[in-house]
C-alpha positions in Angstrom: -52.1 -13.6 5.5 -50.9 -12.1 2.0 -50.6 -8.5 3.8 -48.6 -10.1 6.6 -46.1 -12.1 4.3 -45.8 -8.6 2.5 -44.9 -6.8 5.8 -42.5 -9.6 6.5 -41.0 -9.3 3.2 -40.4 -5.9 3.3 -38.8 -5.9 7.0 -36.3 -8.5 5.6 -35.5 -6.2 2.6 -35.0 -3.4 5.0 -32.6 -5.4 7.1 -30.5 -6.5 4.2 -30.4 -2.9 2.9 -29.5 -1.7 6.2 -26.7 -4.5 6.7 -25.4 -3.6 3.3 -25.2 -0.1 4.0 -23.2 -0.8 7.1 -20.6 -2.8 5.6 -20.1 -0.6 2.6 -19.9 2.6 4.4 -18.4 1.7 7.9 -14.8 2.1 7.8 -12.8 -1.4 8.1 -10.4 -2.2 11.0 -7.0 -0.9 10.4 -3.4 -1.9 11.5 -0.2 -0.1 12.1 3.4 -1.2 10.9 3.9 -2.3 14.5 1.1 -5.3 14.0 3.1 -6.6 10.9 6.5 -6.2 12.9 7.6 -3.4 10.0 9.9 -0.8 10.5 8.3 2.5 9.9 10.7 4.1 7.3 12.0 7.4 8.0 13.8 9.6 5.3 17.4 10.4 6.4 16.7 14.1 4.6 15.0 17.1 6.4 14.7 19.3 3.7 12.8 22.2 5.1 15.0 21.7 8.5 12.0 21.7 10.7 13.2 18.8 12.9 10.6 16.4 11.1 12.2 13.6 8.3 10.7 14.3 4.6 8.8 11.3 4.5 7.1 11.7 8.0 6.8 15.1 6.8 5.1 14.5 3.5 2.4 12.3 4.8 1.9 14.9 7.4 0.9 17.5 5.1 -1.3 15.0 3.0 -3.2 14.1 5.9 -3.5 17.8 7.0 -4.9 18.6 3.6 -7.5 16.0 3.4 -8.6 16.9 7.1 -9.9 20.1 5.4 -12.0 17.9 3.2 -11.3 19.8 -0.2 -14.4 19.3 -2.9 -13.4 17.3 -6.1 -13.0 20.1 -9.1 -10.9 20.3 -12.0 -10.2 23.7 -12.6 -7.2 25.9 -13.8 -6.0 28.1 -11.3 -3.6 31.0 -12.5 -1.9 30.9 -9.1 -1.1 26.9 -9.9 -2.1 25.8 -6.5 -5.9 25.4 -5.9 -7.2 27.3 -2.7 -8.2 25.0 0.1 -11.4 24.4 -0.8 -11.0 22.6 -4.0 -8.6 20.4 -5.9 -7.9 16.8 -7.6 -6.2 13.6 -7.1 -2.7 15.4 -7.9 -3.5 18.2 -5.4 -3.2 15.6 -2.5 0.4 14.7 -3.6 1.3 18.3 -4.1 0.1 19.0 -0.5 2.6 16.5 0.7 5.5 18.1 -1.2 4.7 21.6 0.0 4.7 20.2 3.7 8.2 18.8 3.1 9.6 22.0 1.8 9.5 21.3 -1.9 7.6 23.5 -4.1 6.8 21.4 -6.6 5.4 23.7 -9.2 8.8 25.4 -9.6 10.8 22.2 -9.5 8.6 20.4 -12.3 8.7 23.4 -14.5 12.1 23.6 -14.2 12.8 20.0 -15.3 9.9 20.3 -17.8 12.0 23.5 -19.5 15.0 21.4 -19.4 13.6 18.2 -20.7 10.6 19.5 -22.8 10.5 16.5 -24.9 10.6 13.9 -22.2 7.4 15.2 -21.0 5.5 15.4 -24.4 4.7 18.8 -23.4 3.9 21.2 -26.9 3.7 24.6 -24.9 4.9 24.8 -21.2 2.3 26.3 -18.7 3.6 26.4 -15.2 0.4 26.6 -13.6 -1.1 23.7 -14.7 1.9 21.0 -15.7 2.5 20.0 -12.1 -0.9 19.0 -11.6 -1.2 16.8 -14.7 -0.8 13.0 -13.3 1.1 11.9 -16.6 3.7 14.5 -15.9 4.2 13.8 -12.2 4.6 10.2 -13.4 7.5 11.2 -15.7 9.0 13.6 -12.8 8.8 11.2 -10.1 10.4 8.2 -12.3 13.4 10.8 -13.1 13.8 11.9 -9.5 12.2 9.7 -6.9 13.1 6.6 -5.6 11.5 3.7 -7.6 10.0 0.8 -5.5 8.6 -2.6 -5.9 5.2 -3.2 -7.5 4.7 -6.4 -5.8 1.9 -5.9 -2.8 3.0 -9.1 -1.4 5.9 -7.3 -0.2 4.2 -5.3 2.5 7.1 -4.1 4.1 8.2 -2.2 1.2 4.9 -0.1 1.2 5.0 2.5 3.6 3.1 5.7 4.7 4.0 8.5 2.7 5.0 6.7 -0.7 3.4 7.8 -3.8 1.5 5.4 -6.1 0.7 6.2 -9.7 -2.3 4.7 -11.8 -3.5 5.3 -15.2 -5.0 8.7 -14.9 -4.8 8.7 -11.1 -2.5 9.2 -8.3 -2.8 8.8 -4.3 -0.4 8.5 -1.2 -0.1 5.8 0.8 -1.2 6.1 4.5 0.6 4.7 7.6 -2.7 2.6 8.2 -2.9 -1.0 7.0 -5.6 -3.7 6.2 -6.0 -6.8 7.7 -3.1 -8.4 4.9 -0.9 -5.6 5.8 -1.3 -3.6 2.6 -1.5 0.0 3.3 -4.7 2.2 2.6 -4.6 4.8 -0.1 -5.0 8.3 0.6 -6.7 9.8 -2.7 -9.4 12.1 -3.9 -10.9 10.4 -7.0 -14.1 12.0 -7.4 -17.4 14.4 -6.3 -18.8 11.5 -4.4 -16.1 9.8 -2.2 -17.0 9.6 1.5 -13.5 9.0 2.9 -10.5 10.2 1.3 -8.5 7.5 3.0 -9.4 4.0 1.6 -8.7 0.2 1.5 -8.7 0.2 -2.0 -5.0 -0.3 -3.3 -5.9 -3.6 -5.2 -8.8 -2.4 -7.1 -6.4 -0.1 -9.1 -3.4 -1.2 -11.7 -0.4 0.0 -10.2 1.9 1.6 -12.7 4.5 3.3 -10.5 5.6 3.2 -6.8 7.8 6.1 -5.5 9.2 7.8 -2.2 10.7 11.2 -2.4 14.5 12.0 -2.1 
């Protein structure tokens, strides 16, 4: 009798673990802007003149980058931009800039040289300064469109927007959860399974920007 009870308990535990794994690792259902009657934002600028507006181009580049499944690795590169196999959170954002035609390494270096005290940088290094979240936050505050921090105003949160957190940064997806809040495209750690996650509400948001 005890042996039978042991097996029953063991099977129940396995089922519970299986259900837990299913809900943790299975992506949740997502929705698009149209589902919430939200007009998808299109930029009036096409910086690289490729026929795709900047906002769409930016998000396209971000998605193409994460599709390569870069491994998380914090490292200095003498060329500035990391090779395609590795990267950290800021490289997701920088992939978007490059896709829209903006050499963010060059642009930030020029702004840092002209406003070094605002960035709090003692020694300028063109190869790493643009890959630090704190520096990107300063640059975006100066040169991007600053947007709402209220997640309840879902229409103000659009795919391709950049979101800054403490020591972290990501890009909004064009996919939304059941409340209309966009998923976050980011690269947070070496153990991340999905690069596009419904985690925006878990972080303290310090800045919400749109390239201009």
